[in-house]
C-alpha positions in Angstrom: -54.7 130.8 -46.0 -54.9 134.8 -45.1 -56.2 135.6 -41.8 -57.7 139.2 -41.5 -57.1 141.1 -38.4 -60.1 143.4 -37.1 -59.3 147.1 -36.9 -58.0 148.3 -33.5 -55.0 148.0 -31.8 -56.4 145.9 -28.8 -56.1 142.5 -30.7 -53.1 143.5 -32.7 -51.7 143.6 -29.2 -53.4 140.3 -27.5 -51.9 138.6 -31.2 -48.0 140.1 -30.0 -48.8 139.4 -26.1 -49.6 135.9 -26.4 -46.8 135.3 -29.0 -44.4 136.7 -26.3 -45.7 134.4 -23.2 -45.3 131.1 -25.5 -41.9 132.0 -26.4 -41.1 132.4 -22.7 -43.0 129.3 -21.8 -44.0 127.2 -25.0 -46.0 124.5 -22.5 -48.4 127.3 -21.3 -52.0 127.1 -21.6 -53.3 128.8 -24.8 -56.6 129.1 -23.6 -55.6 130.8 -20.1 -53.7 133.0 -22.4 -56.4 134.1 -24.6 -58.8 134.5 -21.4 -55.5 137.0 -19.7 -55.6 138.6 -23.0 -59.1 139.1 -23.6 -59.3 140.6 -19.8 -55.7 142.5 -20.2 -56.7 144.2 -23.9 -60.9 144.6 -23.0 -61.7 142.9 -26.2 -65.2 142.1 -27.2 -66.9 138.7 -27.8 -65.9 139.7 -31.4 -62.2 140.0 -30.9 -62.3 137.2 -28.5 -63.8 134.8 -30.7 -61.1 136.4 -33.9 -58.5 135.4 -31.4 -59.6 132.1 -30.2 -59.4 131.6 -34.2 -56.2 132.6 -35.0 -55.0 131.0 -32.0 -55.9 127.3 -33.2 -54.8 128.3 -37.1 -51.6 128.9 -35.6 -51.7 125.9 -33.9 
C-alpha cells in the first residue's frame, strides 16, 4: 500500500526524527514520540493525523 505524504518539510522531518529515535531506543513509546514530534515540528492537526496513520501502518 502506498502512503501519500502531505507537502511540507515539517512532516518529513518529524517522520525522520521519530525513525532516528526508534533506532536509538526501539522500546520507546511511539505515542510519546509522535506527541513530541508534533510540538517540535509545529505540526498541524492534519499533519498529526497523517503521522499517526503513518506510524500505525509502519508497525
